[in-house]
C-alpha positions in Angstrom: -30.7 -19.1 -1.2 -29.1 -20.7 -4.3 -25.9 -22.4 -3.7 -23.9 -20.1 -6.0 -24.9 -17.0 -4.0 -23.9 -18.6 -0.7 -20.5 -19.6 -2.2 -20.1 -16.1 -3.6 -20.8 -14.5 -0.2 -18.4 -16.9 1.6 -15.7 -16.1 -1.0 -16.3 -12.4 -0.6 -16.1 -12.7 3.2 -12.8 -14.6 3.0 -11.3 -12.1 0.6 -12.2 -9.2 2.8 -10.8 -10.9 5.8 -7.6 -11.7 4.0 -7.2 -8.1 2.8 -7.8 -6.8 6.4 -5.4 -9.3 8.0 -2.4 -8.9 5.6 -1.5 -5.3 6.5 -1.5 -6.1 10.2 0.8 -9.0 9.8 2.9 -7.3 7.1 3.8 -4.3 9.3 7.3 -4.4 10.5 8.6 -2.2 13.2 11.6 -0.3 11.9 14.6 -0.5 14.2 15.8 2.9 15.1 19.4 3.3 14.3 21.8 5.0 16.6 22.5 8.7 16.6 26.0 8.2 15.4 25.0 5.9 12.5 22.3 8.3 11.4 24.7 11.2 11.5 27.2 9.3 9.4 24.6 8.4 6.8 23.2 11.9 6.6 26.7 13.5 6.4 27.6 11.1 3.6 24.4 12.0 1.8 24.8 15.7 2.1 28.5 15.5 1.1 27.6 13.6 -2.1 25.2 16.4 -3.3 26.1 18.3 -6.4 25.0 21.7 -7.8 23.4 24.3 -5.6 23.5 22.1 -2.5 27.2 21.2 -2.8 29.6 22.1 0.0 30.4 25.8 0.1 30.4 28.6 2.7 27.5 30.4 1.1 25.0 27.6 1.8 26.1 26.4 5.2 22.6 27.1 6.6 21.0 25.1 3.8 23.3 22.1 4.5 22.5 22.3 8.2 18.8 22.4 7.5 19.0 19.5 5.1 21.1 17.5 7.6 18.6 18.2 10.4 15.8 17.0 8.1 17.7 13.9 7.3 18.4 13.2 11.0 14.7 13.7 11.8 13.9 11.1 9.1 15.8 8.6 11.3 14.1 9.8 14.5 16.8 12.0 15.9 17.3 15.7 16.4 20.4 17.6 15.4 
């Protein structure tokens, strides 16, 4: 085989190996925050909302559902 084909195949092999190795080393395990901290963050987020999702007695169920979804994002149940 010509030298250029060998060099090209070696370069391709290294680039494929680098692409496959980077995601494995770049993955970080997300630290699960405490229930209290997650509740505090979600409550602040829900309280900041404007418009149809703002705090009122007519949409209490919607606020509860959105808060539960936020807590689930952090790995907790409401």
